[in-house]
MDAnalysis code that builds the backbone (N, CA, C; Angstrom):
import MDAnalysis as mda
import numpy as np

u = mda.Universe.empty(267, n_residues=89, atom_resindex=np.repeat(np.arange(89), 3), trajectory=True)
u.add_TopologyAttr("name", ["N", "CA", "C"] * 89)
u.add_TopologyAttr("resid", np.arange(1, 90))
u.add_TopologyAttr("resname", ["MET", "THR", "GLY", "GLN", "MET", "ASN", "ARG", "LYS", "GLU", "LEU", "LEU", "ASN", "HIS", "ILE", "ASN", "GLN", "VAL", "SER", "PHE", "ALA", "VAL", "ASP", "GLU", "VAL", "LYS", "LEU", "TYR", "LEU", "ASP", "THR", "HIS", "PRO", "CYS", "ASP", "GLN", "GLU", "ALA", "LEU", "VAL", "TYR", "PHE", "HIS", "GLU", "TYR", "SER", "ARG", "LYS", "ARG", "ASN", "GLU", "ALA", "LEU", "ASN", "GLU", "TYR", "ALA", "ARG", "ALA", "TYR", "GLY", "PRO", "LEU", "THR", "ILE", "ASP", "THR", "ALA", "SER", "GLU", "SER", "CYS", "THR", "GLU", "ARG", "TRP", "ASN", "TRP", "ILE", "ASN", "GLU", "PRO", "TRP", "PRO", "TRP", "GLN", "GLU", "GLY", "GLY", "CYS"])
u.atoms.positions = np.array([
    [-173.028, -52.389, -62.486],
    [-172.818, -51.047, -62.544],
    [-174.180, -50.195, -60.839],
    [-173.326, -49.505, -60.511],
    [-174.230, -49.193, -58.886],
    [-175.480, -48.719, -59.272],
    [-176.245, -48.584, -60.241],
    [-177.778, -47.874, -60.599],
    [-178.212, -46.112, -59.891],
    [-178.681, -45.882, -60.709],
    [-179.425, -45.049, -59.565],
    [-178.975, -44.181, -58.330],
    [-177.736, -44.516, -57.715],
    [-177.800, -44.014, -56.528],
    [-177.592, -42.398, -56.539],
    [-177.733, -41.073, -55.519],
    [-177.089, -40.121, -55.104],
    [-175.650, -40.140, -54.883],
    [-175.372, -38.736, -54.607],
    [-174.080, -38.971, -54.656],
    [-173.613, -39.032, -53.041],
    [-174.509, -39.164, -52.009],
    [-174.285, -39.392, -51.243],
    [-174.026, -41.141, -50.695],
    [-174.517, -41.822, -51.753],
    [-175.390, -43.024, -51.710],
    [-174.047, -43.332, -52.214],
    [-173.672, -42.724, -53.246],
    [-172.355, -43.296, -54.075],
    [-171.250, -43.650, -53.906],
    [-171.033, -42.463, -52.385],
    [-169.612, -41.928, -51.774],
    [-169.755, -43.259, -50.804],
    [-170.440, -43.665, -50.643],
    [-171.330, -44.083, -49.436],
    [-170.466, -45.971, -49.759],
    [-171.391, -46.319, -50.916],
    [-170.627, -47.640, -51.151],
    [-169.821, -46.906, -51.505],
    [-168.337, -46.138, -52.647],
    [-167.382, -46.659, -52.907],
    [-166.171, -46.468, -50.990],
    [-166.816, -46.143, -49.416],
    [-166.697, -46.229, -48.489],
    [-166.588, -48.011, -48.596],
    [-167.411, -48.622, -49.338],
    [-167.880, -49.713, -48.345],
    [-166.920, -50.717, -48.990],
    [-167.008, -50.406, -50.575],
    [-166.451, -51.276, -51.264],
    [-164.766, -51.026, -51.056],
    [-164.245, -49.968, -51.167],
    [-162.699, -49.536, -50.880],
    [-162.268, -49.837, -49.050],
    [-163.305, -51.016, -48.222],
    [-162.878, -51.581, -47.492],
    [-162.686, -52.611, -47.339],
    [-163.617, -53.234, -47.836],
    [-163.619, -54.465, -47.863],
    [-161.765, -54.447, -49.362],
    [-161.959, -54.018, -49.975],
    [-160.560, -54.405, -50.726],
    [-159.524, -53.601, -49.932],
    [-159.353, -53.012, -48.644],
    [-158.293, -53.074, -48.193],
    [-158.169, -54.128, -47.317],
    [-159.263, -54.468, -47.069],
    [-159.702, -55.817, -45.660],
    [-159.100, -57.171, -46.415],
    [-159.330, -57.591, -47.911],
    [-158.861, -58.508, -48.196],
    [-157.713, -58.777, -48.309],
    [-156.879, -57.438, -48.696],
    [-155.364, -56.957, -49.399],
    [-154.399, -57.457, -48.053],
    [-154.840, -56.454, -46.692],
    [-154.084, -56.964, -45.481],
    [-154.850, -58.287, -45.139],
    [-155.366, -59.158, -45.488],
    [-155.444, -60.908, -45.730],
    [-155.010, -61.632, -46.173],
    [-154.526, -60.853, -47.994],
    [-153.774, -61.634, -48.651],
    [-152.807, -61.430, -48.144],
    [-152.157, -60.874, -47.799],
    [-150.647, -60.549, -46.856],
    [-150.076, -61.936, -46.975],
    [-151.099, -62.373, -46.140],
    [-150.876, -63.745, -45.007],
    [-151.445, -64.079, -45.288],
    [-152.227, -64.979, -46.636],
    [-152.523, -66.034, -47.368],
    [-152.352, -65.650, -48.818],
    [-151.881, -66.095, -49.803],
    [-151.210, -65.546, -50.971],
    [-152.039, -65.557, -51.260],
    [-152.330, -67.874, -51.159],
    [-152.907, -68.613, -52.373],
    [-153.868, -68.949, -52.086],
    [-154.687, -68.227, -51.506],
    [-156.479, -68.676, -51.171],
    [-156.787, -67.714, -52.390],
    [-157.495, -68.734, -53.252],
    [-158.213, -68.821, -54.250],
    [-159.307, -67.930, -54.662],
    [-160.014, -68.773, -52.892],
    [-160.859, -67.843, -52.464],
    [-161.156, -66.024, -52.639],
    [-160.050, -65.602, -52.073],
    [-159.476, -65.070, -52.037],
    [-159.021, -63.418, -52.295],
    [-158.724, -64.310, -53.532],
    [-157.810, -63.630, -55.055],
    [-159.576, -63.542, -55.999],
    [-160.164, -63.633, -56.228],
    [-161.408, -64.434, -56.334],
    [-162.084, -62.398, -56.047],
    [-161.998, -62.881, -54.333],
    [-163.156, -61.872, -53.648],
    [-162.336, -60.240, -54.541],
    [-161.060, -60.058, -54.330],
    [-160.417, -59.361, -54.536],
    [-160.348, -58.663, -55.013],
    [-160.731, -59.355, -56.759],
    [-160.317, -59.140, -58.148],
    [-161.926, -58.437, -58.760],
    [-162.894, -58.896, -57.739],
    [-164.484, -58.485, -57.843],
    [-164.610, -56.679, -57.129],
    [-164.185, -57.225, -55.940],
    [-164.723, -56.036, -55.149],
    [-164.023, -54.740, -56.235],
    [-162.569, -54.815, -56.088],
    [-161.287, -54.246, -56.807],
    [-162.415, -53.953, -57.891],
    [-162.858, -54.236, -58.789],
    [-163.907, -54.117, -60.354],
    [-164.654, -53.209, -59.773],
    [-166.255, -53.126, -58.410],
    [-166.654, -53.073, -58.374],
    [-166.815, -51.295, -57.899],
    [-164.661, -50.789, -57.061],
    [-164.536, -49.891, -56.865],
    [-164.468, -49.184, -57.973],
    [-163.680, -49.525, -58.738],
    [-163.474, -49.243, -59.785],
    [-164.451, -48.315, -60.803],
    [-165.039, -49.410, -61.474],
    [-166.954, -48.672, -61.784],
    [-167.561, -47.386, -61.157],
    [-167.154, -47.991, -59.550],
    [-168.222, -46.970, -58.722],
    [-167.011, -45.615, -58.299],
    [-166.090, -45.578, -58.764],
    [-165.076, -44.421, -58.609],
    [-165.244, -43.415, -60.650],
    [-165.201, -44.797, -61.250],
    [-165.924, -43.902, -62.587],
    [-167.011, -43.111, -63.053],
    [-167.781, -44.110, -62.032],
    [-169.070, -43.514, -62.133],
    [-168.959, -41.842, -61.516],
    [-168.938, -42.278, -59.881],
    [-168.663, -40.830, -59.636],
    [-167.950, -39.969, -60.219],
    [-166.541, -39.774, -60.852],
    [-165.774, -39.126, -61.692],
    [-167.009, -38.655, -63.188],
    [-167.440, -39.060, -63.305],
    [-168.012, -39.206, -64.091],
    [-168.985, -37.516, -63.693],
    [-170.031, -38.138, -62.768],
    [-171.533, -37.220, -61.993],
    [-170.410, -36.438, -62.113],
    [-169.475, -36.078, -60.736],
    [-169.443, -35.509, -59.899],
    [-167.878, -34.810, -59.703],
    [-166.816, -35.348, -60.595],
    [-165.943, -35.550, -60.624],
    [-165.020, -36.676, -59.711],
    [-163.611, -36.307, -59.616],
    [-162.602, -37.227, -59.641],
    [-162.396, -37.266, -58.471],
    [-163.056, -38.315, -57.237],
    [-161.966, -38.667, -56.363],
    [-160.665, -38.505, -56.173],
    [-160.121, -39.706, -57.112],
    [-158.702, -39.745, -56.762],
    [-157.338, -39.567, -58.537],
    [-157.234, -39.386, -58.154],
    [-155.965, -39.132, -59.479],
    [-156.768, -40.008, -61.039],
    [-156.283, -41.283, -60.357],
    [-156.768, -42.736, -61.324],
    [-158.523, -41.989, -62.569],
    [-159.464, -41.570, -61.479],
    [-159.919, -41.467, -62.370],
    [-160.202, -39.673, -63.024],
    [-159.003, -39.343, -62.786],
    [-158.929, -37.704, -63.614],
    [-159.073, -37.499, -64.987],
    [-159.865, -37.166, -65.782],
    [-159.221, -37.339, -67.070],
    [-158.902, -35.839, -67.703],
    [-158.565, -36.435, -69.283],
    [-157.424, -35.730, -70.128],
    [-158.300, -34.416, -69.576],
    [-159.014, -34.048, -69.650],
    [-159.801, -32.550, -69.429],
    [-158.634, -31.925, -67.999],
    [-158.647, -32.593, -67.185],
    [-158.148, -31.590, -65.731],
    [-156.419, -32.114, -65.988],
    [-155.612, -32.133, -66.843],
    [-155.478, -31.506, -66.971],
    [-154.765, -30.697, -67.612],
    [-155.158, -29.485, -67.606],
    [-155.027, -28.065, -67.478],
    [-155.359, -27.619, -67.019],
    [-156.218, -27.585, -65.873],
    [-156.389, -27.541, -64.671],
    [-156.841, -28.656, -64.139],
    [-156.906, -28.096, -62.202],
    [-157.289, -28.960, -61.184],
    [-158.578, -28.483, -61.358],
    [-159.804, -28.885, -62.025],
    [-161.381, -27.973, -62.192],
    [-161.536, -29.074, -60.609],
    [-161.624, -30.058, -59.617],
    [-162.243, -29.998, -59.659],
    [-162.302, -29.694, -57.313],
    [-161.640, -28.713, -57.493],
    [-161.273, -27.728, -56.845],
    [-162.255, -26.931, -56.902],
    [-162.650, -26.852, -57.805],
    [-163.797, -26.027, -57.749],
    [-165.743, -26.934, -57.032],
    [-165.383, -27.928, -56.975],
    [-166.827, -29.109, -56.836],
    [-166.561, -28.915, -55.106],
    [-168.156, -29.125, -54.196],
    [-167.701, -29.649, -53.318],
    [-166.754, -30.665, -52.868],
    [-166.233, -30.664, -51.994],
    [-165.630, -31.676, -51.136],
    [-166.341, -32.819, -50.502],
    [-165.722, -33.966, -50.696],
    [-167.229, -34.579, -50.249],
    [-167.939, -34.698, -48.563],
    [-166.866, -33.702, -47.626],
    [-167.586, -33.405, -46.044],
    [-168.529, -32.813, -46.356],
    [-168.331, -31.909, -47.446],
    [-168.851, -29.875, -47.298],
    [-170.688, -30.848, -47.558],
    [-170.547, -32.002, -47.379],
    [-172.160, -32.131, -47.918],
    [-172.696, -33.054, -47.620],
    [-172.842, -32.882, -46.219],
    [-173.087, -32.710, -45.091],
    [-173.083, -33.733, -43.483],
    [-171.824, -34.061, -44.499],
    [-170.898, -35.123, -42.955],
    [-170.556, -35.941, -44.045],
    [-169.460, -36.421, -43.583],
    [-169.070, -38.094, -43.698],
    [-170.275, -38.892, -43.579],
])
């Protein structure tokens, strides 16, 4: 897990692991049998999902994937500050 990060640190961590996932996905488009890249992809995808879930538990969901059942009645994340309203991205 990501430990005791504050909101800004956790958002930065999500951005970093998301970038890594996106980059390795592009690489895997041309090198689909690279086992080391596949392991890297799975590891960073897991880290990204963990961080997104941690963020959702603490501050509300960033993506629809981390919206809980309680959000089905009302999209309550619109009442929270957006990530860029916390002093910049």
